[in-house]
PDB file of N, H, CA, C and O in Angstrom:
ATOM      1  N   MET A   1     122.373 138.035  98.331  1.00  0.00           N
ATOM      2  CA  MET A   1     123.319 137.311  97.684  1.00  0.00           C
ATOM      3  C   MET A   1     123.085 135.657  97.813  1.00  0.00           C
ATOM      4  O   MET A   1     123.281 134.881  96.878  1.00  0.00           O
ATOM      5  N   PHE A   2     122.663 135.292  99.052  1.00  0.00           N
ATOM      6  H   PHE A   2     122.503 135.923  99.812  1.00  0.00           H
ATOM      7  CA  PHE A   2     122.317 133.950  99.194  1.00  0.00           C
ATOM      8  C   PHE A   2     121.163 133.412  98.277  1.00  0.00           C
ATOM      9  O   PHE A   2     121.195 132.292  97.768  1.00  0.00           O
ATOM     10  N   ALA A   3     120.186 134.272  98.121  1.00  0.00           N
ATOM     11  H   ALA A   3     120.160 135.181  98.535  1.00  0.00           H
ATOM     12  CA  ALA A   3     119.026 133.898  97.177  1.00  0.00           C
ATOM     13  C   ALA A   3     119.536 133.755  95.656  1.00  0.00           C
ATOM     14  O   ALA A   3     119.145 132.858  94.910  1.00  0.00           O
ATOM     15  N   LYS A   4     120.408 134.700  95.311  1.00  0.00           N
ATOM     16  H   LYS A   4     120.726 135.429  95.917  1.00  0.00           H
ATOM     17  CA  LYS A   4     121.065 134.704  93.899  1.00  0.00           C
ATOM     18  C   LYS A   4     121.706 133.360  93.665  1.00  0.00           C
ATOM     19  O   LYS A   4     121.430 132.674  92.681  1.00  0.00           O
ATOM     20  N   ASP A   5     122.617 132.981  94.646  1.00  0.00           N
ATOM     21  H   ASP A   5     122.841 133.538  95.445  1.00  0.00           H
ATOM     22  CA  ASP A   5     123.369 131.775  94.551  1.00  0.00           C
ATOM     23  C   ASP A   5     122.494 130.560  94.499  1.00  0.00           C
ATOM     24  O   ASP A   5     122.655 129.654  93.680  1.00  0.00           O
ATOM     25  N   PHE A   6     121.510 130.588  95.463  1.00  0.00           N
ATOM     26  H   PHE A   6     121.379 131.323  96.128  1.00  0.00           H
ATOM     27  CA  PHE A   6     120.499 129.384  95.376  1.00  0.00           C
ATOM     28  C   PHE A   6     119.879 129.262  94.229  1.00  0.00           C
ATOM     29  O   PHE A   6     119.847 128.142  93.718  1.00  0.00           O
ATOM     30  N   ILE A   7     119.293 130.301  93.612  1.00  0.00           N
ATOM     31  H   ILE A   7     119.319 131.211  94.027  1.00  0.00           H
ATOM     32  CA  ILE A   7     118.654 130.104  92.344  1.00  0.00           C
ATOM     33  C   ILE A   7     119.661 129.617  91.242  1.00  0.00           C
ATOM     34  O   ILE A   7     119.280 128.782  90.421  1.00  0.00           O
ATOM     35  N   LYS A   8     120.849 130.083  91.206  1.00  0.00           N
ATOM     36  H   LYS A   8     121.159 130.761  91.873  1.00  0.00           H
ATOM     37  CA  LYS A   8     121.793 129.602  90.253  1.00  0.00           C
ATOM     38  C   LYS A   8     122.077 128.119  90.425  1.00  0.00           C
ATOM     39  O   LYS A   8     122.113 127.389  89.434  1.00  0.00           O
ATOM     40  N   ARG A   9     122.273 127.663  91.618  1.00  0.00           N
ATOM     41  H   ARG A   9     122.244 128.255  92.423  1.00  0.00           H
ATOM     42  CA  ARG A   9     122.416 126.236  91.979  1.00  0.00           C
ATOM     43  C   ARG A   9     121.205 125.390  91.539  1.00  0.00           C
ATOM     44  O   ARG A   9     121.330 124.293  90.995  1.00  0.00           O
ATOM     45  N   LEU A  10     120.045 125.968  91.806  1.00  0.00           N
ATOM     46  H   LEU A  10     119.944 126.860  92.248  1.00  0.00           H
ATOM     47  CA  LEU A  10     118.871 125.328  91.444  1.00  0.00           C
ATOM     48  C   LEU A  10     118.626 125.137  89.950  1.00  0.00           C
ATOM     49  O   LEU A  10     118.081 124.131  89.497  1.00  0.00           O
ATOM     50  N   LEU A  11     119.039 126.112  89.244  1.00  0.00           N
ATOM     51  H   LEU A  11     119.482 126.930  89.612  1.00  0.00           H
ATOM     52  CA  LEU A  11     118.834 126.064  87.807  1.00  0.00           C
ATOM     53  C   LEU A  11     119.851 125.046  87.167  1.00  0.00           C
ATOM     54  O   LEU A  11     119.586 124.441  86.129  1.00  0.00           O
ATOM     55  N   ARG A  12     121.005 124.902  87.839  1.00  0.00           N
ATOM     56  H   ARG A  12     121.221 125.394  88.683  1.00  0.00           H
ATOM     57  CA  ARG A  12     122.032 123.905  87.275  1.00  0.00           C
ATOM     58  C   ARG A  12     121.811 122.400  87.717  1.00  0.00           C
ATOM     59  O   ARG A  12     122.336 121.444  87.147  1.00  0.00           O
ATOM     60  N   ASP A  13     120.976 122.318  88.790  1.00  0.00           N
ATOM     61  H   ASP A  13     120.549 123.094  89.253  1.00  0.00           H
ATOM     62  CA  ASP A  13     120.781 120.907  89.388  1.00  0.00           C
ATOM     63  C   ASP A  13     119.856 120.161  88.465  1.00  0.00           C
ATOM     64  O   ASP A  13     118.782 120.648  88.112  1.00  0.00           O
ATOM     65  N   THR A  14     120.293 118.933  88.060  1.00  0.00           N
ATOM     66  H   THR A  14     121.166 118.537  88.346  1.00  0.00           H
ATOM     67  CA  THR A  14     119.526 118.084  87.056  1.00  0.00           C
ATOM     68  C   THR A  14     118.962 116.908  87.719  1.00  0.00           C
ATOM     69  O   THR A  14     118.306 116.114  87.045  1.00  0.00           O
ATOM     70  N   ARG A  15     119.170 116.691  89.115  1.00  0.00           N
ATOM     71  H   ARG A  15     119.703 117.336  89.662  1.00  0.00           H
ATOM     72  CA  ARG A  15     118.771 115.497  89.747  1.00  0.00           C
ATOM     73  C   ARG A  15     117.234 115.398  89.680  1.00  0.00           C
ATOM     74  O   ARG A  15     116.717 114.284  89.597  1.00  0.00           O
ATOM     75  N   GLY A  16     116.477 116.523  89.711  1.00  0.00           N
ATOM     76  H   GLY A  16     116.897 117.428  89.778  1.00  0.00           H
ATOM     77  CA  GLY A  16     115.076 116.423  89.824  1.00  0.00           C
ATOM     78  C   GLY A  16     114.469 116.097  88.421  1.00  0.00           C
ATOM     79  O   GLY A  16     113.360 115.574  88.304  1.00  0.00           O
ATOM     80  N   ALA A  17     115.308 116.458  87.304  1.00  0.00           N
ATOM     81  H   ALA A  17     116.208 116.883  87.399  1.00  0.00           H
ATOM     82  CA  ALA A  17     114.810 116.178  86.022  1.00  0.00           C
ATOM     83  C   ALA A  17     114.630 114.689  85.823  1.00  0.00           C
ATOM     84  O   ALA A  17     113.653 114.264  85.205  1.00  0.00           O
ATOM     85  N   THR A  18     115.549 113.888  86.333  1.00  0.00           N
ATOM     86  H   THR A  18     116.342 114.233  86.835  1.00  0.00           H
ATOM     87  CA  THR A  18     115.479 112.401  86.052  1.00  0.00           C
ATOM     88  C   THR A  18     114.133 111.910  86.818  1.00  0.00           C
ATOM     89  O   THR A  18     113.409 111.046  86.324  1.00  0.00           O
ATOM     90  N   ALA A  19     113.881 112.478  87.956  1.00  0.00           N
ATOM     91  H   ALA A  19     114.469 113.180  88.357  1.00  0.00           H
ATOM     92  CA  ALA A  19     112.681 111.924  88.663  1.00  0.00           C
ATOM     93  C   ALA A  19     111.426 112.326  87.823  1.00  0.00           C
ATOM     94  O   ALA A  19     110.507 111.529  87.635  1.00  0.00           O
ATOM     95  N   VAL A  20     111.430 113.553  87.343  1.00  0.00           N
ATOM     96  H   VAL A  20     112.176 114.200  87.496  1.00  0.00           H
ATOM     97  CA  VAL A  20     110.318 113.977  86.569  1.00  0.00           C
ATOM     98  C   VAL A  20     110.068 113.082  85.247  1.00  0.00           C
ATOM     99  O   VAL A  20     108.939 112.765  84.873  1.00  0.00           O
ATOM    100  N   GLU A  21     111.214 112.728  84.612  1.00  0.00           N
ATOM    101  H   GLU A  21     112.131 112.986  84.915  1.00  0.00           H
ATOM    102  CA  GLU A  21     111.198 111.868  83.491  1.00  0.00           C
ATOM    103  C   GLU A  21     110.623 110.505  83.827  1.00  0.00           C
ATOM    104  O   GLU A  21     109.784 109.983  83.094  1.00  0.00           O
ATOM    105  N   TYR A  22     111.040 109.970  84.852  1.00  0.00           N
ATOM    106  H   TYR A  22     111.722 110.394  85.448  1.00  0.00           H
ATOM    107  CA  TYR A  22     110.564 108.683  85.317  1.00  0.00           C
ATOM    108  C   TYR A  22     109.053 108.799  85.672  1.00  0.00           C
ATOM    109  O   TYR A  22     108.268 107.894  85.389  1.00  0.00           O
ATOM    110  N   GLY A  23     108.698 109.860  86.258  1.00  0.00           N
ATOM    111  H   GLY A  23     109.336 110.596  86.488  1.00  0.00           H
ATOM    112  CA  GLY A  23     107.184 110.010  86.559  1.00  0.00           C
ATOM    113  C   GLY A  23     106.413 110.119  85.358  1.00  0.00           C
ATOM    114  O   GLY A  23     105.319 109.561  85.266  1.00  0.00           O
ATOM    115  N   ILE A  24     106.957 110.870  84.332  1.00  0.00           N
ATOM    116  H   ILE A  24     107.846 111.324  84.406  1.00  0.00           H
ATOM    117  CA  ILE A  24     106.150 110.876  83.048  1.00  0.00           C
ATOM    118  C   ILE A  24     106.042 109.551  82.407  1.00  0.00           C
ATOM    119  O   ILE A  24     104.959 109.207  81.934  1.00  0.00           O
ATOM    120  N   ILE A  25     107.115 108.750  82.350  1.00  0.00           N
ATOM    121  H   ILE A  25     107.994 109.031  82.734  1.00  0.00           H
ATOM    122  CA  ILE A  25     107.115 107.442  81.727  1.00  0.00           C
ATOM    123  C   ILE A  25     106.182 106.537  82.539  1.00  0.00           C
ATOM    124  O   ILE A  25     105.413 105.780  81.946  1.00  0.00           O
ATOM    125  N   LEU A  26     106.223 106.586  83.794  1.00  0.00           N
ATOM    126  H   LEU A  26     106.848 107.201  84.276  1.00  0.00           H
ATOM    127  CA  LEU A  26     105.270 105.714  84.523  1.00  0.00           C
ATOM    128  C   LEU A  26     103.734 106.272  84.310  1.00  0.00           C
ATOM    129  O   LEU A  26     102.819 105.450  84.277  1.00  0.00           O
ATOM    130  N   ALA A  27     103.492 107.523  84.182  1.00  0.00           N
ATOM    131  H   ALA A  27     104.235 108.192  84.209  1.00  0.00           H
ATOM    132  CA  ALA A  27     102.128 108.016  83.916  1.00  0.00           C
ATOM    133  C   ALA A  27     101.725 107.488  82.443  1.00  0.00           C
ATOM    134  O   ALA A  27     100.586 107.063  82.252  1.00  0.00           O
ATOM    135  N   MET A  28     102.606 107.519  81.489  1.00  0.00           N
ATOM    136  H   MET A  28     103.532 107.864  81.644  1.00  0.00           H
ATOM    137  CA  MET A  28     102.215 106.976  80.188  1.00  0.00           C
ATOM    138  C   MET A  28     101.920 105.515  80.205  1.00  0.00           C
ATOM    139  O   MET A  28     101.017 105.080  79.490  1.00  0.00           O
ATOM    140  N   ILE A  29     102.677 104.664  81.034  1.00  0.00           N
ATOM    141  H   ILE A  29     103.410 105.018  81.614  1.00  0.00           H
ATOM    142  CA  ILE A  29     102.562 103.212  81.185  1.00  0.00           C
ATOM    143  C   ILE A  29     101.150 103.060  81.769  1.00  0.00           C
ATOM    144  O   ILE A  29     100.377 102.250  81.256  1.00  0.00           O
ATOM    145  N   VAL A  30     100.775 103.823  82.843  1.00  0.00           N
ATOM    146  H   VAL A  30     101.402 104.481  83.259  1.00  0.00           H
ATOM    147  CA  VAL A  30      99.520 103.639  83.551  1.00  0.00           C
ATOM    148  C   VAL A  30      98.374 103.911  82.574  1.00  0.00           C
ATOM    149  O   VAL A  30      97.425 103.130  82.514  1.00  0.00           O
ATOM    150  N   ILE A  31      98.444 104.978  81.828  1.00  0.00           N
ATOM    151  H   ILE A  31      99.215 105.613  81.877  1.00  0.00           H
ATOM    152  CA  ILE A  31      97.493 105.464  80.867  1.00  0.00           C
ATOM    153  C   ILE A  31      97.276 104.247  79.914  1.00  0.00           C
ATOM    154  O   ILE A  31      96.137 103.836  79.689  1.00  0.00           O
ATOM    155  N   GLY A  32      98.372 103.682  79.361  1.00  0.00           N
ATOM    156  H   GLY A  32      99.297 104.016  79.544  1.00  0.00           H
ATOM    157  CA  GLY A  32      98.169 102.635  78.426  1.00  0.00           C
ATOM    158  C   GLY A  32      97.479 101.288  79.034  1.00  0.00           C
ATOM    159  O   GLY A  32      96.738 100.549  78.386  1.00  0.00           O
ATOM    160  N   MET A  33      97.836 101.113  80.320  1.00  0.00           N
ATOM    161  H   MET A  33      98.438 101.714  80.846  1.00  0.00           H
ATOM    162  CA  MET A  33      97.192  99.991  80.967  1.00  0.00           C
ATOM    163  C   MET A  33      95.761 100.202  81.201  1.00  0.00           C
ATOM    164  O   MET A  33      94.956  99.275  81.108  1.00  0.00           O
ATOM    165  N   ILE A  34      95.423 101.407  81.504  1.00  0.00           N
ATOM    166  H   ILE A  34      96.077 102.160  81.579  1.00  0.00           H
ATOM    167  CA  ILE A  34      93.900 101.790  81.745  1.00  0.00           C
ATOM    168  C   ILE A  34      93.199 101.562  80.380  1.00  0.00           C
ATOM    169  O   ILE A  34      92.109 100.991  80.335  1.00  0.00           O
ATOM    170  N   ALA A  35      93.780 101.974  79.357  1.00  0.00           N
ATOM    171  H   ALA A  35      94.666 102.437  79.394  1.00  0.00           H
ATOM    172  CA  ALA A  35      93.017 101.920  78.021  1.00  0.00           C
ATOM    173  C   ALA A  35      92.861 100.465  77.599  1.00  0.00           C
ATOM    174  O   ALA A  35      91.838 100.059  77.046  1.00  0.00           O
ATOM    175  N   ALA A  36      93.959  99.656  77.890  1.00  0.00           N
ATOM    176  H   ALA A  36      94.790  99.986  78.339  1.00  0.00           H
ATOM    177  CA  ALA A  36      93.892  98.243  77.635  1.00  0.00           C
ATOM    178  C   ALA A  36      92.826  97.508  78.462  1.00  0.00           C
ATOM    179  O   ALA A  36      92.093  96.658  77.956  1.00  0.00           O
ATOM    180  N   LEU A  37      92.768  97.866  79.737  1.00  0.00           N
ATOM    181  H   LEU A  37      93.363  98.557  80.148  1.00  0.00           H
ATOM    182  CA  LEU A  37      91.829  97.217  80.653  1.00  0.00           C
ATOM    183  C   LEU A  37      90.298  97.642  80.290  1.00  0.00           C
ATOM    184  O   LEU A  37      89.369  96.840  80.381  1.00  0.00           O
ATOM    185  N   GLN A  38      90.147  98.922  79.892  1.00  0.00           N
ATOM    186  H   GLN A  38      90.902  99.574  79.818  1.00  0.00           H
ATOM    187  CA  GLN A  38      88.801  99.298  79.478  1.00  0.00           C
ATOM    188  C   GLN A  38      88.324  98.367  78.286  1.00  0.00           C
ATOM    189  O   GLN A  38      87.223  97.817  78.300  1.00  0.00           O
ATOM    190  N   SER A  39      89.203  98.239  77.294  1.00  0.00           N
ATOM    191  H   SER A  39      90.097  98.686  77.283  1.00  0.00           H
ATOM    192  CA  SER A  39      88.837  97.407  76.195  1.00  0.00           C
ATOM    193  C   SER A  39      88.590  96.012  76.593  1.00  0.00           C
ATOM    194  O   SER A  39      87.601  95.427  76.150  1.00  0.00           O
ATOM    195  N   LEU A  40      89.374  95.464  77.357  1.00  0.00           N
ATOM    196  H   LEU A  40      90.176  95.939  77.717  1.00  0.00           H
ATOM    197  CA  LEU A  40      89.154  94.168  77.838  1.00  0.00           C
ATOM    198  C   LEU A  40      87.917  93.947  78.666  1.00  0.00           C
ATOM    199  O   LEU A  40      87.313  92.876  78.610  1.00  0.00           O
ATOM    200  N   ALA A  41      87.495  95.034  79.504  1.00  0.00           N
ATOM    201  H   ALA A  41      87.986  95.904  79.549  1.00  0.00           H
ATOM    202  CA  ALA A  41      86.321  94.963  80.251  1.00  0.00           C
ATOM    203  C   ALA A  41      85.016  95.087  79.343  1.00  0.00           C
ATOM    204  O   ALA A  41      83.976  94.503  79.647  1.00  0.00           O
ATOM    205  N   SER A  42      85.140  95.887  78.205  1.00  0.00           N
ATOM    206  H   SER A  42      85.984  96.362  77.958  1.00  0.00           H
ATOM    207  CA  SER A  42      83.907  95.882  77.288  1.00  0.00           C
ATOM    208  C   SER A  42      83.681  94.571  76.616  1.00  0.00           C
ATOM    209  O   SER A  42      82.544  94.184  76.345  1.00  0.00           O
ATOM    210  N   GLU A  43      84.853  93.822  76.322  1.00  0.00           N
ATOM    211  H   GLU A  43      85.777  94.136  76.542  1.00  0.00           H
ATOM    212  CA  GLU A  43      84.640  92.556  75.706  1.00  0.00           C
ATOM    213  C   GLU A  43      84.136  91.474  76.744  1.00  0.00           C
ATOM    214  O   GLU A  43      83.286  90.643  76.422  1.00  0.00           O
ATOM    215  N   THR A  44      84.653  91.519  77.898  1.00  0.00           N
ATOM    216  H   THR A  44      85.344  92.193  78.159  1.00  0.00           H
ATOM    217  CA  THR A  44      84.148  90.612  78.989  1.00  0.00           C
ATOM    218  C   THR A  44      82.763  90.901  79.274  1.00  0.00           C
ATOM    219  O   THR A  44      82.002  89.939  79.387  1.00  0.00           O
ATOM    220  N   ILE A  45      82.277  92.170  79.419  1.00  0.00           N
ATOM    221  H   ILE A  45      82.894  92.951  79.327  1.00  0.00           H
ATOM    222  CA  ILE A  45      80.905  92.369  79.653  1.00  0.00           C
ATOM    223  C   ILE A  45      79.987  91.860  78.544  1.00  0.00           C
ATOM    224  O   ILE A  45      78.902  91.332  78.789  1.00  0.00           O
ATOM    225  N   ASP A  46      80.446  92.033  77.373  1.00  0.00           N
ATOM    226  H   ASP A  46      81.327  92.461  77.174  1.00  0.00           H
ATOM    227  CA  ASP A  46      79.683  91.466  76.272  1.00  0.00           C
ATOM    228  C   ASP A  46      79.536  89.976  76.308  1.00  0.00           C
ATOM    229  O   ASP A  46      78.467  89.413  76.072  1.00  0.00           O
ATOM    230  N   MET A  47      80.736  89.311  76.635  1.00  0.00           N
ATOM    231  H   MET A  47      81.605  89.769  76.826  1.00  0.00           H
ATOM    232  CA  MET A  47      80.691  87.811  76.693  1.00  0.00           C
ATOM    233  C   MET A  47      79.721  87.357  77.731  1.00  0.00           C
ATOM    234  O   MET A  47      78.903  86.486  77.435  1.00  0.00           O
ATOM    235  N   TRP A  48      79.749  87.899  78.967  1.00  0.00           N
ATOM    236  H   TRP A  48      80.414  88.606  79.208  1.00  0.00           H
ATOM    237  CA  TRP A  48      78.910  87.585  80.093  1.00  0.00           C
ATOM    238  C   TRP A  48      77.400  87.926  79.772  1.00  0.00           C
ATOM    239  O   TRP A  48      76.494  87.215  80.206  1.00  0.00           O
ATOM    240  N   THR A  49      77.192  88.927  79.075  1.00  0.00           N
ATOM    241  H   THR A  49      77.929  89.505  78.723  1.00  0.00           H
ATOM    242  CA  THR A  49      75.744  89.235  78.634  1.00  0.00           C
ATOM    243  C   THR A  49      75.251  87.996  77.663  1.00  0.00           C
ATOM    244  O   THR A  49      74.161  87.440  77.802  1.00  0.00           O
ATOM    245  N   ASP A  50      76.035  87.719  76.853  1.00  0.00           N
ATOM    246  H   ASP A  50      76.920  88.170  76.740  1.00  0.00           H
ATOM    247  CA  ASP A  50      75.719  86.627  75.820  1.00  0.00           C
ATOM    248  C   ASP A  50      75.431  85.349  76.618  1.00  0.00           C
ATOM    249  O   ASP A  50      74.450  84.650  76.362  1.00  0.00           O
ATOM    250  N   VAL A  51      76.328  85.053  77.616  1.00  0.00           N
ATOM    251  H   VAL A  51      77.124  85.621  77.824  1.00  0.00           H
ATOM    252  CA  VAL A  51      76.047  83.827  78.466  1.00  0.00           C
ATOM    253  C   VAL A  51      74.804  83.957  79.268  1.00  0.00           C
ATOM    254  O   VAL A  51      74.090  82.966  79.418  1.00  0.00           O
ATOM    255  N   SER A  52      74.476  85.142  79.815  1.00  0.00           N
ATOM    256  H   SER A  52      75.057  85.948  79.693  1.00  0.00           H
ATOM    257  CA  SER A  52      73.293  85.348  80.523  1.00  0.00           C
ATOM    258  C   SER A  52      72.080  85.243  79.588  1.00  0.00           C
ATOM    259  O   SER A  52      71.077  84.663  80.003  1.00  0.00           O
ATOM    260  N   ASP A  53      72.104  85.733  78.437  1.00  0.00           N
ATOM    261  H   ASP A  53      72.919  86.205  78.100  1.00  0.00           H
ATOM    262  CA  ASP A  53      71.090  85.575  77.619  1.00  0.00           C
ATOM    263  C   ASP A  53      70.692  84.144  77.226  1.00  0.00           C
ATOM    264  O   ASP A  53      69.525  83.754  77.186  1.00  0.00           O
ATOM    265  N   ASP A  54      71.830  83.356  76.925  1.00  0.00           N
ATOM    266  H   ASP A  54      72.779  83.673  76.957  1.00  0.00           H
ATOM    267  CA  ASP A  54      71.789  81.968  76.604  1.00  0.00           C
ATOM    268  C   ASP A  54      71.162  81.054  77.811  1.00  0.00           C
ATOM    269  O   ASP A  54      70.355  80.152  77.588  1.00  0.00           O
ATOM    270  N   VAL A  55      71.617  81.388  79.067  1.00  0.00           N
ATOM    271  H   VAL A  55      72.272  82.121  79.247  1.00  0.00           H
ATOM    272  CA  VAL A  55      70.993  80.702  80.148  1.00  0.00           C
ATOM    273  C   VAL A  55      69.494  81.044  80.410  1.00  0.00           C
ATOM    274  O   VAL A  55      68.675  80.211  80.799  1.00  0.00           O
ATOM    275  N   GLU A  56      69.226  82.314  80.166  1.00  0.00           N
ATOM    276  H   GLU A  56      69.891  82.991  79.850  1.00  0.00           H
ATOM    277  CA  GLU A  56      67.793  82.766  80.263  1.00  0.00           C
ATOM    278  C   GLU A  56      66.940  81.940  79.212  1.00  0.00           C
ATOM    279  O   GLU A  56      65.883  81.383  79.508  1.00  0.00           O
ATOM    280  N   ALA A  57      67.510  81.922  77.963  1.00  0.00           N
ATOM    281  H   ALA A  57      68.368  82.375  77.722  1.00  0.00           H
ATOM    282  CA  ALA A  57      66.833  81.214  76.952  1.00  0.00           C
ATOM    283  C   ALA A  57      66.483  79.777  77.322  1.00  0.00           C
ATOM    284  O   ALA A  57      65.370  79.275  77.164  1.00  0.00           O
ATOM    285  N   VAL A  58      67.611  79.136  77.861  1.00  0.00           N
ATOM    286  H   VAL A  58      68.515  79.543  77.990  1.00  0.00           H
ATOM    287  CA  VAL A  58      67.437  77.702  78.263  1.00  0.00           C
ATOM    288  C   VAL A  58      66.453  77.564  79.330  1.00  0.00           C
ATOM    289  O   VAL A  58      65.689  76.599  79.309  1.00  0.00           O
ATOM    290  N   ASN A  59      66.395  78.456  80.286  1.00  0.00           N
ATOM    291  H   ASN A  59      67.016  79.239  80.303  1.00  0.00           H
ATOM    292  CA  ASN A  59      65.418  78.412  81.384  1.00  0.00           C
ATOM    293  C   ASN A  59      63.954  78.705  80.938  1.00  0.00           C
ATOM    294  O   ASN A  59      62.986  78.327  81.596  1.00  0.00           O
ATOM    295  N   ASN A  60      63.867  79.350  79.865  1.00  0.00           N
ATOM    296  H   ASN A  60      64.653  79.658  79.330  1.00  0.00           H
ATOM    297  CA  ASN A  60      62.583  79.665  79.362  1.00  0.00           C
ATOM    298  C   ASN A  60      62.047  78.700  78.251  1.00  0.00           C
ATOM    299  O   ASN A  60      60.980  78.889  77.667  1.00  0.00           O
ATOM    300  N   GLY A  61      62.832  77.722  78.033  1.00  0.00           N
ATOM    301  H   GLY A  61      63.699  77.569  78.507  1.00  0.00           H
ATOM    302  CA  GLY A  61      62.598  76.637  77.032  1.00  0.00           C
ATOM    303  C   GLY A  61      62.707  77.116  75.568  1.00  0.00           C
ATOM    304  O   GLY A  61      62.105  76.545  74.659  1.00  0.00           O
ATOM    305  N   ASP A  62      63.452  78.125  75.391  1.00  0.00           N
ATOM    306  H   ASP A  62      63.941  78.590  76.129  1.00  0.00           H
ATOM    307  CA  ASP A  62      63.736  78.725  74.076  1.00  0.00           C
ATOM    308  C   ASP A  62      64.975  78.212  73.446  1.00  0.00           C
ATOM    309  O   ASP A  62      65.724  79.052  72.947  1.00  0.00           O
ATOM    310  N   VAL A  63      65.302  76.977  73.392  1.00  0.00           N
ATOM    311  H   VAL A  63      64.693  76.294  73.798  1.00  0.00           H
ATOM    312  CA  VAL A  63      66.561  76.318  72.906  1.00  0.00           C
ATOM    313  C   VAL A  63      66.556  76.360  71.413  1.00  0.00           C
ATOM    314  O   VAL A  63      65.594  75.944  70.767  1.00  0.00           O
ATOM    315  N   SER A  64      67.619  76.858  70.867  1.00  0.00           N
ATOM    316  H   SER A  64      68.401  77.196  71.391  1.00  0.00           H
ATOM    317  CA  SER A  64      67.723  76.908  69.390  1.00  0.00           C
ATOM    318  C   SER A  64      68.826  76.127  69.002  1.00  0.00           C
ATOM    319  O   SER A  64      69.115  76.016  67.811  1.00  0.00           O
TER     320      SER A  64
END
């Protein structure tokens, strides 16, 4: 009888649902942040590669 009552109370309890919803929202925010940072990282790497190429060209006397 105790197990049956426990399961009924567990199915009616909605407190955990709110925590799960907040967890899903947080996960979506983190995924969005990771995607944005990957895009930013690619652009930054390209920028520093261009700077490095320009510095190397100046050091080799290939100024254009």
